[in-house]
N, C-alpha and C positions, 0 to 999 in steps of 0.2 A: 572596604568602606562602604557601608550602608547608606545610601540616601533616603531622604524622606521621601513622599509620594509629591510633595510640593516641590521638591529640589528637584526629581525626576522630570515632574511636567515641565517646569522653567528650561530645562537643558533640552528637551524634546522642543519646546516651543523656539528656542533658538536655533537650534539645528533647523528646524522649518522654516523660520525666517530666513536665515542666512541661503538655504534652498531656493526659497521662492523669490529672493533677491537676483540670485546667480541665473535662475532660469529667466526673468525677465530682463536681465541686462542680455542674455544670450539670443532671446528672442528678437529684442530691440538692435542687435547687430545683424542678426540674420535679414531683418526688414531692412536696415539701412544698406546691406550687400545687396539684396534683392533689387531695391530701387535704383541704386548706382548702375547695377548691371542693365537695368533697363533702359536709362536713360543714356549710358555710353552707346549701346547697341541700337538706339534711335537716332542717334546722332550718326553713327555710321549709315544707317538706311538712308535716312531724310536728308544728308548734306549735299549740297549742291555744289560747293565749290571744294573741289579735289586737289588742288594745287597748293600746297601749304606755303609756296613760297610767293603767291600771288601777293600784290601791294593791294594796300587799302581801295586806290582808285580801281585797281583789276577788278578786286572783286566785288566792288559795286556793280562794275559793268556786267560782269557774270550774273550777279542777281538780278540786274534790269532785264537780262536776256533770259534769263529762266522764268520772270515774272510774264514776260511775253509768250514763251513757249508754253506755260501752266495756264494762260488763259485761252490758248488755242487749244490745247488738250483738254479745256473743261468744255467747250461748245461742242465738242464729240457728244453727238445725239444717241448714239447704241454703242454697246460692247464692240459689235462688228466696226462701228466708224472709228472708234480708238483703237482699235486694231489695226486698222487702215494707216492711220496717224503713225502707230510704230513702225509698221513697213517702210513708210515713206522717209522715217527719219533714221531708220537703218540703213535703207538703202543711200541716201545724202551723208551719212556720217553726222548727222545732227544729235549726238550725245544729250545735249540739253533737251531735246524736244523728248527723246527714248525717256530720259528720267523723269519728265514731266507725265509722259503717259505711264511710266510705272507707278508714279507716286501717287497719279489720279486713281489708277487701277486699283492702289491699295486702299483708297479712301472709299471706292466703290465696292470692295470684295469682288473684283474678278480676278480671281486666281489664275486662268488660262493664260492672260494677259502678263499676268506677275510671272508665271512660270517660263513664259516665252523670253520675255526681257531679261531673266535671270539665265537663260540656258546657255548662253556664251560669255556670261560674266561672273567667272568663278569667284572674285573677291565680292562683289555684289552679293552672291549667291549666299556665301559664308556670313557675310553681314545680316542679310534677312533673317538666315536660320538662327543666328544668334540672337536676333531682336524676337523673333517668333516664339523662341525657348524663353527667352526672360519675360517675356508677355505673359506666356502661360504660366510659369512659375509665380508671378505676382496674383495672377487671377486665380490660381489652384490655393495660394496663401490666403487669399481675402474672400474668396468664395464660402459657399454655405460649408462644404467640406473642410475647408481649413479651419474656418472659424469653431465648427463643431470639434474637430480634433483638439484646437487650442483649449477650448471649454472645458472638455475632457480632461485633457492635461491638469491644467488649472485646478481643476475640483480635484484631482486625485491628490496633487500636492497640497491642496488646503485640508484634505480629510486625514491627512497623515499626523 
């Protein structure tokens, strides 16, 4: 069966339209998956209450204690002072203060203190690794190279 040029063009256009729709859906699913992974891994890193059985009153007390520890950590005027606060927290077993120093170090980009906090905490180290990996994945997808790759792919699909 021979088709007219117009019929061929219509079929090609229909196939292209379907391919573009499938591509857009797949791209959106990937974006949502990346964002969900980032949000989940972020919660794992920044979570203060580790006891899932804590009552709401206990959680409130933990958060209040954490806020005090975070305020103390933020008073450290230098990386050396912050490291000293971490040393003191580890000596005394003050896990909330250690966590506050860790999170403050993230905010300040103090990788040596982050590494020190994580060196004897394998669970937290895995959570940090997952978080940084997810954040990097989102950055790559939304950065210049990711946007350029997407634009080139879309251009190629639309030229067909």
